[in-house]
C-alpha positions in Angstrom: -96.0 17.1 -5.4 -96.4 17.1 -1.8 -99.0 18.5 0.0 -98.8 21.9 1.9 -100.1 21.8 5.5 -100.5 25.2 6.7 -101.1 26.2 10.7 -102.8 29.4 11.4 -101.6 30.3 14.8 -100.9 33.2 17.7 -98.4 33.1 20.4 -100.1 32.5 23.9 -102.8 29.6 22.2 -102.7 26.5 24.0 -104.9 24.9 21.4 -102.3 26.0 18.6 -99.5 24.3 21.0 -101.7 21.1 20.7 -102.1 21.1 17.2 -98.5 21.7 16.3 -97.6 18.9 18.5 -100.0 16.5 16.1 -98.8 18.1 13.0 -94.9 17.4 14.0 -95.6 13.8 14.9 -97.5 13.5 11.9 -94.3 14.1 10.0 -92.8 10.7 10.8 -95.9 9.1 9.4 -97.0 10.8 6.0 -94.7 13.7 4.0 -95.9 17.2 3.7 -94.6 20.5 3.4 -95.3 22.5 6.4 -95.4 26.2 7.3 -96.3 28.4 10.3 -98.4 31.5 9.9 -98.5 34.2 13.1 -102.2 35.7 12.4 -101.0 38.3 14.3 -98.8 39.7 12.2 -101.1 40.0 9.1 -104.1 42.0 9.3 -106.2 40.0 6.6 -105.2 36.8 8.4 -106.1 38.3 11.8 -109.3 39.3 10.2 -110.2 35.7 8.8 -108.8 33.7 11.5 -108.9 35.5 14.7 -111.8 33.5 16.5 -110.9 30.2 15.0 -107.2 29.9 15.9 -105.7 27.3 15.3 -106.6 26.7 11.8 -105.1 23.7 10.1 -105.1 24.2 6.1 -104.3 21.6 3.5 -103.1 22.9 0.2 -105.0 26.4 1.1 -108.0 25.0 2.3 -109.1 25.1 5.5 -109.2 21.5 7.1 -109.2 22.0 10.6 -110.1 24.5 13.1 -109.7 24.5 17.3 -108.7 20.7 17.6 -106.7 17.9 15.4 -106.3 14.4 15.7 -103.8 12.3 14.6 -106.1 9.7 12.7 -108.2 12.4 11.3 -105.3 14.8 10.1 -103.9 11.7 8.1 -106.9 10.7 6.3 -107.5 14.1 5.3 -104.2 14.8 4.3 -104.2 11.5 2.6 -107.2 12.5 0.7 -105.8 15.9 -0.8 -103.0 14.3 -2.1 
């Protein structure tokens, strides 16, 4: 089963845009399912992540917040398979 990567984001967030670029680029190097959730569309997500976006979770477990690098992402992704 492929791991699930979730990007918790909001519109107008430049760090979120940077994180998304890394995740999209990583899809050519690793297989995983991807979902993107706008925290401002869900009160509970906004409560959880308002001051931390972007948050990247792997299989529903928080793996990163604010910044992500390709090498660290691929390492954590491999560890969660």
